[in-house]
C-alpha positions as CSV (number, residue, x, y, z in Angstrom):
1,M,-30.2,22.1,-70.4
2,W,-29.1,23.2,-66.9
3,F,-28.5,20.4,-64.5
4,N,-28.1,21.5,-60.8
5,F,-26.7,18.2,-59.5
6,A,-25.9,19.0,-55.9
7,E,-29.6,20.0,-55.2
8,M,-30.8,17.0,-57.1
9,F,-28.5,14.8,-55.3
10,Y,-29.9,15.1,-51.9
11,T,-33.6,15.6,-52.9
12,E,-34.0,13.1,-55.8
13,I,-30.9,11.0,-57.0
14,A,-29.4,9.5,-53.8
15,P,-32.6,7.5,-52.7
16,A,-33.3,6.2,-56.2
17,G,-29.8,5.7,-57.0
18,T,-27.1,8.3,-58.5
19,L,-26.0,6.2,-61.4
20,D,-29.4,5.1,-62.6
21,Y,-30.5,8.5,-62.9
22,L,-27.6,9.7,-64.7
23,K,-27.9,6.9,-67.2
24,D,-31.5,8.3,-67.9
25,F,-30.1,11.8,-68.1
26,V,-27.4,11.3,-70.6
27,K,-29.6,9.6,-73.0
28,T,-31.3,13.2,-73.2
29,V,-28.4,15.0,-74.2
30,D,-25.7,15.0,-76.8
31,N,-23.1,17.2,-75.0
32,I,-22.2,17.3,-71.4
33,Y,-20.2,20.1,-69.5
34,I,-19.3,19.2,-66.1
35,S,-18.8,22.1,-63.5
36,I,-17.6,20.6,-59.9
37,D,-18.0,23.1,-57.0
38,I,-15.5,21.5,-54.6
39,D,-17.6,22.7,-51.5
40,A,-20.2,19.9,-52.5
41,I,-17.4,17.4,-51.4
42,E,-17.6,16.4,-47.8
43,P,-15.4,18.8,-45.8
44,A,-13.2,16.1,-44.2
45,F,-11.8,15.5,-47.7
46,A,-12.0,19.2,-49.2
47,P,-11.7,21.7,-46.4
48,G,-9.9,24.3,-48.9
49,T,-13.0,26.1,-50.1
50,G,-14.8,29.1,-49.3
51,W,-17.8,27.5,-47.8
52,P,-17.4,23.9,-46.6
53,E,-20.7,21.8,-46.6
54,P,-21.2,19.3,-44.1
55,A,-22.6,16.0,-45.2
56,G,-21.1,16.4,-48.7
57,I,-20.5,14.0,-51.4
58,L,-17.6,11.7,-50.7
59,P,-14.8,11.5,-53.2
60,W,-15.4,7.9,-54.4
61,Q,-19.1,8.8,-55.1
62,M,-17.8,11.8,-57.3
63,I,-15.0,9.6,-59.0
64,R,-17.6,7.2,-59.8
65,M,-19.9,9.6,-61.2
66,L,-17.1,11.2,-63.4
67,Q,-16.1,7.8,-64.7
68,F,-19.6,6.9,-65.6
69,L,-20.0,10.5,-67.5
70,K,-16.5,10.0,-69.3
71,A,-17.5,6.5,-70.6
72,T,-20.5,8.1,-72.3
73,K,-18.1,10.2,-74.7
74,K,-20.4,12.9,-74.4
75,V,-18.4,15.2,-72.0
76,R,-17.3,18.2,-73.9
77,G,-15.6,20.3,-71.2
78,F,-15.2,20.7,-67.4
79,D,-13.9,22.8,-64.6
80,I,-13.8,22.7,-60.9
81,V,-14.4,25.9,-58.8
82,E,-14.2,27.2,-55.3
83,V,-10.6,25.6,-54.5
84,S,-8.9,27.9,-52.1
85,P,-5.4,27.0,-51.4
86,P,-5.1,29.5,-48.5
87,K,-7.8,27.8,-46.7
88,D,-6.6,24.3,-47.5
89,V,-5.0,21.8,-45.0
90,N,-2.0,20.1,-46.2
91,K,-3.1,20.5,-49.8
92,I,-5.6,17.7,-49.5
93,T,-8.3,20.0,-51.6
94,S,-5.8,21.0,-54.1
95,R,-5.0,17.3,-54.6
96,L,-8.5,15.9,-54.7
97,A,-9.3,18.6,-57.2
98,A,-6.3,17.4,-59.2
99,R,-7.4,13.6,-58.9
100,L,-11.0,14.6,-60.0
101,L,-9.4,16.3,-63.2
102,L,-7.2,13.3,-63.8
103,E,-10.3,11.0,-63.7
104,L,-11.8,13.1,-66.7
105,L,-8.2,13.5,-68.5
106,K,-7.0,9.9,-68.3
């Protein structure tokens, strides 16, 4: 099942409550693969990407979602894409990407 979170976040999930939606979603699947496109994060926290998106997800929101998904014990794999070190400022995007991976590994 393809789950386009970025698109659904702004149109469906945020008004109704992100974690409530995820709770219902995880009941319908046995395995979860998480792919994080770093440009979905607010550019103030992740400027090092090919296409920064204004009004993006805040890091704490992403961390909370990842913590919830990890707790389901259904996550089978994950990746983070679109991190561009040459475009980064003081390595904050790279550090955020590492923090997000750490949330899933710890």
